[in-house]
C-alpha positions in Angstrom: -0.1 -0.1 0.1 1.2 3.5 -0.7 1.2 6.0 1.9 -2.1 7.7 1.0 -3.6 4.3 1.3 -2.1 3.4 4.5 -3.4 6.9 5.8 -7.0 6.1 4.5 -6.7 2.5 6.0 -6.1 3.8 9.4 -8.3 6.8 9.3 -11.3 4.5 8.3 -10.3 2.0 11.0 -10.4 4.8 13.6 -13.6 6.1 12.1 -12.4 9.6 11.0 -13.2 11.7 8.2 -10.3 13.4 6.1 -11.4 16.8 7.4 -11.3 15.6 11.0 -7.8 14.2 10.5 -6.5 17.2 8.7 -7.8 19.4 11.3 -6.0 17.2 14.0 -2.6 17.5 12.3 -3.0 21.3 12.0 -4.2 22.0 8.5 -6.6 24.9 7.9 -10.2 24.2 8.1 -10.5 25.3 4.3 -8.0 23.0 3.1 -7.8 20.0 5.6 -9.7 17.4 3.4 -8.1 18.8 0.3 -4.4 18.2 1.6 -5.2 14.7 2.7 -6.8 14.0 -0.6 -3.7 14.8 -2.3 -1.8 12.2 -0.1 -4.7 9.5 -1.0 -4.2 10.2 -4.6 -0.6 10.1 -4.5 0.1 13.6 -5.6 1.9 14.5 -2.5 3.9 12.4 0.0 3.8 13.6 3.8 7.2 14.8 5.2 8.5 12.8 8.2 7.2 15.5 10.7 3.7 15.3 9.4 4.1 11.4 9.3 4.8 11.6 12.9 1.8 13.8 13.6 -0.5 11.5 11.5 0.8 8.6 13.2 0.1 10.2 16.7 -3.5 11.3 15.7 -4.0 7.7 14.2 -2.5 6.1 17.3 0.0 3.9 15.1 3.6 3.7 14.7 5.1 6.1 12.1 6.6 3.1 10.3 3.1 1.7 9.9 2.1 4.6 7.5 5.6 4.9 5.6 5.7 1.3 4.3 7.7 0.4 1.1 5.9 0.6 -2.2 4.0 -2.6 -2.4 1.0 -1.7 -4.7 1.9 -3.8 -7.4 3.1 -7.6 -7.2 6.3 -6.6 -8.8 6.8 -4.0 -6.2 6.0 -6.4 -3.4 8.5 -9.0 -4.9 11.4 -6.3 -5.2 10.6 -5.5 -1.6 11.1 -9.1 -0.7 14.4 -9.3 -2.6 15.7 -6.5 -0.7 14.6 -8.3 2.5 16.7 -11.3 1.2 19.7 -9.3 0.3 19.7 -7.6 3.5 18.2 -9.8 6.2 18.7 -13.4 4.6 14.8 -13.8 4.1 14.2 -16.3 1.4 11.4 -18.2 0.0 11.3 -22.2 0.6 8.7 -24.8 0.4 7.5 -27.6 2.7 4.8 -30.1 2.2 3.7 -28.3 -0.9 3.5 -24.9 0.9 5.5 -21.8 0.1 6.8 -19.9 2.9 9.3 -17.2 3.9 12.3 -18.2 6.0 15.1 -16.5 7.8 18.7 -17.6 7.4 20.1 -17.2 11.0 23.6 -17.6 9.5 23.1 -14.5 7.0 24.0 -11.8 9.4 23.3 -10.3 13.0 20.5 -8.2 11.3 19.0 -11.9 10.3 18.9 -13.1 13.8 17.3 -9.7 14.9 14.6 -10.2 12.1 14.1 -13.6 13.4 13.5 -12.5 17.0 11.2 -9.9 15.8 9.0 -12.6 13.5 8.9 -14.7 16.5 7.3 -12.0 18.4 4.6 -11.6 15.8 4.1 -15.4 15.7 3.5 -15.3 19.2 1.0 -12.4 19.1 -0.8 -14.1 16.0 -0.9 -17.4 18.0 -2.5 -15.8 20.8 -5.1 -14.1 18.5 -5.9 -17.2 16.8 -6.3 -19.1 19.9 -8.9 -16.5 21.5 -6.4 -15.6 24.2 -6.2 -11.7 23.0 -8.7 -9.9 20.8 -8.5 -8.7 17.1 -8.2 -5.3 18.6 -5.4 -6.1 20.9 -3.7 -8.1 18.1 -4.1 -4.9 15.7 -2.9 -2.6 18.3 0.2 -4.7 18.9 0.9 -4.6 14.9 0.1 -1.1 14.3 2.2 0.3 17.1 5.2 -2.1 17.0 7.3 -2.4 18.7 5.5 -0.1 21.5 3.8 -3.1 22.9 6.3 -5.8 22.2 7.2 -7.4 25.7 9.5 -9.9 24.2 12.5 -7.9 23.4 14.5 -5.2 25.1 14.1 -2.0 23.3 16.5 1.0 24.4 15.5 4.5 24.4 18.4 6.7 23.3 18.7 10.2 25.1 18.4 13.2 22.9 21.8 15.0 21.8 20.9 17.8 24.3 20.4 15.5 27.3 23.5 13.6 26.3 25.6 16.8 26.0 24.4 18.1 29.4 25.2 14.6 30.9 28.8 14.6 29.5 29.2 18.2 30.6 28.1 17.4 34.3 30.5 14.2 34.5 33.3 16.2 33.2 33.0 19.1 35.3 32.6 16.5 38.3 36.0 14.7 37.3 37.8 17.9 37.3 37.4 18.8 41.0 
């Protein structure tokens, strides 16, 4: 899905009109729906700060909106080829079924992808067994990695905070 389609998907999921979403991210009332229609049609692509604002209003991760171009089967396949090159993801068969598999020996990135896919599989299994609702499962997917409890995610301090800490430690050691 292109960015505009992702925005429409999440907007519809949340029951929002284009005008409401446009106003919520700060567009003027006269042009709020027109601006969003430009993203929907592919005439414009939102910049990073707008993508973050849209994601916040839609209660999803910015990455859920900014997906690779998979609008065509060819585009999707080239995305998978890129994943093969970078992460060792490849196509395989078993019992007549075609599936994607991670080659753990490919790289450290492949091992990380494997962990992430295992987390996804765990959530999907809980959904399929009825342990969690469709809404819970969708929230996990659309806000990933916010609700992923299977891995350790570090938050990196801002450069300003890092500089302040460095300055404080430097001045303490000079005494």
